[in-house]
C-alpha positions as CSV (number, residue, x, y, z in Angstrom):
1,M,50.6,-120.7,154.9
2,S,53.6,-120.2,152.6
3,K,51.9,-122.2,149.9
4,R,48.8,-120.1,150.2
5,R,50.8,-116.9,150.0
6,Q,52.5,-118.1,146.8
7,F,49.1,-119.0,145.4
8,L,47.6,-115.6,146.2
9,Q,50.7,-113.9,144.7
10,Q,50.1,-115.8,141.5
11,L,46.5,-114.7,141.3
12,G,47.5,-111.1,142.2
13,L,45.5,-111.4,145.4
14,L,48.1,-111.2,148.1
15,S,47.6,-107.6,148.8
16,A,44.5,-108.5,149.5
17,G,30.8,-126.4,157.4
18,L,29.0,-127.0,158.5
19,A,26.1,-124.8,159.3
20,L,24.8,-124.7,162.8
21,S,21.1,-123.9,163.2
22,P,20.6,-120.4,164.7
23,S,18.6,-122.3,167.3
24,L,22.0,-123.6,168.8
25,L,22.6,-120.0,169.9
26,A,19.4,-119.8,171.7
27,C,18.6,-123.3,172.7
28,E,19.5,-124.1,176.3
29,S,17.4,-126.1,178.7
30,S,16.4,-124.3,181.9
31,S,17.5,-126.2,185.0
32,S,15.2,-127.3,187.8
33,S,15.9,-127.6,191.5
34,Q,14.4,-131.0,191.4
35,S,17.2,-133.6,191.0
36,A,15.4,-135.7,188.2
37,A,14.6,-132.6,186.2
38,S,18.2,-131.3,186.8
39,A,19.6,-134.5,185.4
40,G,17.5,-134.3,182.3
41,A,18.4,-130.6,181.8
42,A,22.1,-131.4,182.1
43,V,21.8,-134.0,179.3
44,A,19.9,-131.7,177.1
45,S,22.3,-128.8,177.8
46,G,25.3,-131.0,177.0
47,A,23.8,-132.1,173.6
48,A,23.0,-128.5,172.7
49,A,26.4,-127.2,173.6
50,S,28.2,-129.9,171.5
51,G,26.0,-129.2,168.5
52,R,24.5,-132.6,168.4
53,G,21.1,-132.8,166.7
54,V,21.0,-129.2,165.6
55,L,23.7,-129.0,162.9
56,K,22.0,-128.9,159.5
57,E,24.6,-128.3,156.8
58,I,28.3,-129.2,156.3
59,G,30.4,-126.6,154.5
60,L,33.7,-126.8,152.5
61,Q,36.1,-124.0,151.9
62,L,36.8,-124.5,148.2
63,Y,40.5,-123.4,148.5
64,T,40.8,-127.1,149.6
65,L,40.4,-128.1,145.9
66,R,42.3,-125.2,144.4
67,D,44.4,-127.5,142.2
68,Y,41.3,-128.8,140.5
69,L,38.6,-126.1,140.6
70,P,40.0,-123.6,138.0
71,K,40.3,-126.4,135.4
72,D,36.9,-127.8,135.8
73,P,34.6,-125.8,138.1
74,K,31.4,-127.6,137.2
75,G,32.8,-131.1,137.7
76,V,34.4,-130.2,141.0
77,I,31.3,-128.5,142.4
78,A,29.4,-131.7,141.4
79,K,31.9,-133.8,143.3
80,V,31.7,-131.5,146.4
81,A,28.0,-132.1,146.5
82,Q,28.5,-135.9,145.9
83,A,30.8,-135.9,148.9
84,G,27.9,-134.8,151.1
85,Y,28.5,-131.1,151.5
86,Q,25.6,-128.6,151.3
87,D,27.5,-125.2,151.7
88,V,30.7,-123.9,150.0
89,E,32.9,-121.0,150.9
90,T,34.5,-119.3,147.8
91,Y,37.9,-117.9,147.2
92,G,39.8,-116.2,144.4
93,Y,36.9,-114.0,143.0
94,S,37.9,-111.1,140.7
95,P,35.7,-108.6,139.0
96,T,37.1,-109.6,135.6
97,G,37.4,-113.4,136.0
98,G,34.5,-114.0,138.3
99,Y,34.5,-117.4,140.1
100,W,36.9,-119.5,138.0
101,G,35.5,-118.1,134.7
102,L,31.9,-118.1,135.9
103,S,30.0,-114.8,136.5
104,P,28.3,-114.5,139.9
105,K,24.9,-115.4,138.3
106,E,26.4,-118.4,136.5
107,F,28.1,-119.6,139.7
108,K,24.8,-119.2,141.6
109,E,23.0,-121.3,138.9
110,L,25.8,-124.0,139.2
111,L,25.3,-124.2,143.0
112,K,21.6,-124.4,142.7
113,A,21.9,-127.3,140.1
114,N,23.9,-129.2,142.7
115,K,21.6,-128.3,145.6
116,L,24.4,-126.2,147.2
117,V,24.5,-122.7,148.8
118,S,27.4,-120.4,149.4
119,T,27.0,-118.5,152.6
120,S,30.6,-116.9,152.8
121,G,33.3,-115.9,150.4
122,H,36.9,-115.0,150.9
123,Y,37.8,-111.8,149.0
124,E,41.0,-109.9,148.5
125,F,41.1,-106.8,150.8
126,G,44.8,-105.7,150.6
127,Q,44.3,-102.9,148.1
128,Y,41.4,-101.6,150.1
129,M,43.4,-101.7,153.4
130,K,46.1,-99.6,151.6
131,D,44.0,-96.9,150.0
132,G,40.6,-97.1,151.7
133,N,38.8,-97.1,148.3
134,L,35.5,-98.8,148.9
135,D,34.7,-99.3,145.2
136,I,36.3,-102.8,145.3
137,V,34.4,-103.8,148.4
138,K,31.2,-102.7,146.6
139,R,32.0,-105.2,143.8
140,Y,32.4,-107.9,146.3
141,V,29.1,-107.0,147.9
142,E,27.3,-107.1,144.4
143,A,28.9,-110.5,143.6
144,G,28.2,-111.9,147.1
145,T,24.7,-110.8,147.0
146,T,24.1,-112.4,143.7
147,V,25.6,-115.7,144.9
148,G,23.6,-115.6,148.2
149,H,26.4,-114.9,150.7
150,Q,25.7,-113.9,154.2
151,Y,29.3,-113.0,154.8
152,I,32.1,-111.2,152.9
153,T,35.3,-112.5,154.5
154,V,38.8,-110.9,154.8
155,P,41.0,-114.0,154.3
156,Y,44.6,-112.7,154.6
157,L,46.7,-109.5,154.8
158,D,50.3,-109.1,153.6
159,G,53.0,-108.8,156.3
160,A,53.8,-105.3,155.1
161,M,50.4,-104.1,156.3
162,R,50.7,-105.5,159.8
163,R,54.1,-104.7,161.4
164,S,52.8,-102.9,164.6
165,A,49.9,-102.4,166.9
166,D,49.1,-99.2,165.1
167,D,48.9,-101.1,161.8
168,Y,46.3,-103.4,163.3
169,K,44.3,-100.4,164.7
170,R,44.3,-98.9,161.1
171,I,43.1,-102.4,159.8
172,A,40.4,-102.4,162.3
173,E,39.2,-98.9,161.4
174,K,39.0,-99.8,157.7
175,T,37.3,-103.0,158.5
176,N,34.6,-101.2,160.4
177,K,34.1,-98.9,157.4
178,A,33.8,-101.9,155.0
179,A,31.4,-103.6,157.3
180,E,29.1,-100.6,157.2
181,L,28.9,-100.9,153.5
182,C,28.2,-104.6,153.8
183,K,25.5,-104.0,156.3
184,A,23.7,-101.6,153.9
185,S,23.3,-104.7,151.6
186,N,22.2,-107.0,154.4
187,L,25.6,-108.7,154.5
188,K,28.1,-108.9,157.3
189,L,31.9,-108.6,157.2
190,A,34.0,-111.3,158.8
191,Y,37.8,-111.7,159.5
192,H,39.6,-114.9,159.0
193,N,42.8,-115.5,161.0
194,H,46.1,-117.3,160.5
195,A,48.7,-117.6,163.2
196,F,50.5,-114.3,162.7
197,E,47.6,-112.3,164.3
198,F,48.6,-113.8,167.6
199,E,52.1,-112.2,167.6
200,A,52.6,-109.9,170.6
201,Y,52.9,-106.1,170.5
202,G,53.7,-105.2,174.0
203,N,51.0,-106.6,176.2
204,T,48.6,-107.2,173.3
205,T,48.4,-109.0,170.0
206,G,47.1,-108.2,166.6
207,Y,44.1,-110.4,167.1
208,D,43.3,-108.8,170.4
209,I,43.4,-105.4,168.7
210,L,41.1,-106.5,166.0
211,L,38.6,-107.9,168.4
212,Q,38.6,-104.8,170.6
213,E,38.7,-102.2,167.9
214,T,36.1,-103.6,165.5
215,D,32.4,-103.1,166.2
216,P,30.7,-106.3,167.3
217,A,27.5,-105.3,165.7
218,L,29.2,-105.0,162.3
219,V,32.3,-107.3,162.2
220,S,32.3,-111.0,162.9
221,F,35.2,-113.5,163.0
222,E,35.9,-116.7,161.3
223,A,38.1,-118.7,163.6
224,D,40.5,-120.9,161.7
225,L,40.9,-123.5,164.5
226,Y,44.0,-125.0,163.1
227,W,45.9,-121.7,163.0
228,V,44.6,-120.8,166.6
229,V,46.2,-124.1,167.8
230,R,49.3,-123.5,165.8
231,A,49.7,-120.2,167.5
232,G,49.7,-121.9,170.8
233,R,46.3,-120.7,171.9
234,K,43.2,-122.6,173.1
235,P,40.1,-121.8,171.1
236,A,37.9,-122.2,174.3
237,D,39.8,-119.3,175.8
238,L,39.1,-117.0,172.9
239,F,35.4,-118.1,173.0
240,R,35.1,-117.2,176.7
241,Q,36.8,-113.8,176.3
242,H,34.8,-112.8,173.3
243,Q,31.6,-114.7,173.5
244,G,29.4,-114.9,170.4
245,R,31.8,-113.2,168.0
246,F,33.1,-116.4,166.2
247,V,30.2,-117.0,164.0
248,M,32.2,-119.2,161.5
249,W,34.9,-121.8,162.0
250,H,37.4,-123.3,159.7
251,V,37.7,-127.0,160.7
252,K,41.0,-128.7,159.6
253,D,43.2,-131.1,161.6
254,M,46.9,-131.0,162.4
255,D,49.2,-133.9,161.4
256,K,50.4,-135.6,164.6
257,T,54.0,-135.9,163.4
258,S,54.3,-132.7,161.2
259,P,52.3,-129.8,162.6
260,D,52.8,-127.7,159.5
261,L,50.7,-130.2,157.6
262,N,47.0,-130.8,157.6
263,T,45.2,-134.1,157.7
264,E,41.6,-135.4,157.7
265,I,39.4,-134.3,160.6
266,G,39.6,-136.9,163.4
267,T,43.0,-138.3,162.5
268,G,45.2,-135.4,163.8
269,S,46.1,-133.9,167.1
270,I,43.4,-131.2,167.5
271,N,40.7,-132.2,170.1
272,Y,37.6,-131.3,168.1
273,Q,35.2,-133.0,170.4
274,E,36.3,-130.6,173.1
275,I,36.1,-127.6,170.7
276,F,32.6,-128.5,169.4
277,G,31.5,-128.6,173.0
278,Q,32.1,-124.8,173.1
279,A,30.0,-124.1,170.0
280,K,27.3,-122.1,171.9
281,L,29.9,-120.0,173.7
282,A,31.6,-119.2,170.4
283,G,28.4,-118.2,168.7
284,V,29.2,-120.3,165.7
285,H,26.5,-121.1,163.1
286,R,28.5,-121.8,159.9
287,I,31.4,-124.2,159.8
288,F,33.6,-125.0,156.9
289,V,35.9,-128.0,156.5
290,E,39.2,-127.0,154.9
291,Q,42.4,-128.9,154.1
292,E,45.3,-127.0,152.7
293,N,47.5,-130.0,151.8
294,F,47.1,-133.7,151.3
295,A,49.2,-136.8,151.6
296,A,50.6,-137.8,148.2
297,S,48.8,-141.1,148.4
298,K,45.4,-139.6,149.3
299,D,42.7,-138.7,146.8
300,P,41.5,-135.2,147.8
301,F,37.9,-136.1,147.0
302,Q,38.1,-139.1,149.2
303,S,39.7,-137.0,151.9
304,I,37.0,-134.3,151.9
305,R,34.4,-137.0,152.2
306,Q,36.3,-138.7,155.1
307,S,36.4,-135.4,156.9
308,R,32.8,-134.7,156.3
309,D,31.7,-138.1,157.5
310,Y,33.8,-137.8,160.7
311,V,32.2,-134.4,161.5
312,K,28.7,-135.7,160.8
313,N,29.0,-139.0,162.5
314,T,31.3,-138.2,165.5
315,L,31.3,-134.5,166.2
316,L,27.6,-134.1,165.6
């Protein structure tokens, strides 16, 4: 997380995949009182709950390739497609610099040329959280609409903004207002977590406050499963307590010997088969592979393909 913070500071942003078919959320076999039918329904229900057979697209959070993307956005996007991804989540957009030097329209054309879509983008919300000026959010909505987003996502908030329960209540209030603006353009606002949201304030946490104080009809959540586990929480518990609110997931694994490091999906300590079994409960329909760091001996492009293949061939 410290590396991400440093990166965002350098960009001036600090103040700031998979796709599950919607049928996953509605598909559930009705059980019968007859034993044979019940057995068949149980098999069908288990398959639907795990996401097997209904997952259509695999997404990548492009922050994974932040060391390469600004230097060669066209080449990197082509390699992402070659690695088997169909969806990408953006980061680092600015009204002056666009997406790594590309305007929203140019970026959309680049995605189309590589048979990719971008259903979500991470945008800097720090200044808005400070002054409540919706103009910057309007620019994000305009860019996201051009690119084809479904979600405008809050990726990170500086520590100075979140020192108390009251701070989180103010964040939730401003998040609701920004979400209303997104809704007017047929977009939704989402909030992406790290571990710090789970710090306790009396008998509650920052994340609890955000979930309770934001309007479920307006605000969705992108559960970064690695950070949920790092915070000592079980994703399934969150899914049960707030069913249907975690419409997106970040899927990245935890190194078995160094928990502060990421590793390829399926090689770490997070039980993703169990988590994917809770997909219906969570309400997820977009999932993005992400890896914030790589072993020195690992080619990042080989790594993202390995993670994608594990998700496709094992988790799905």
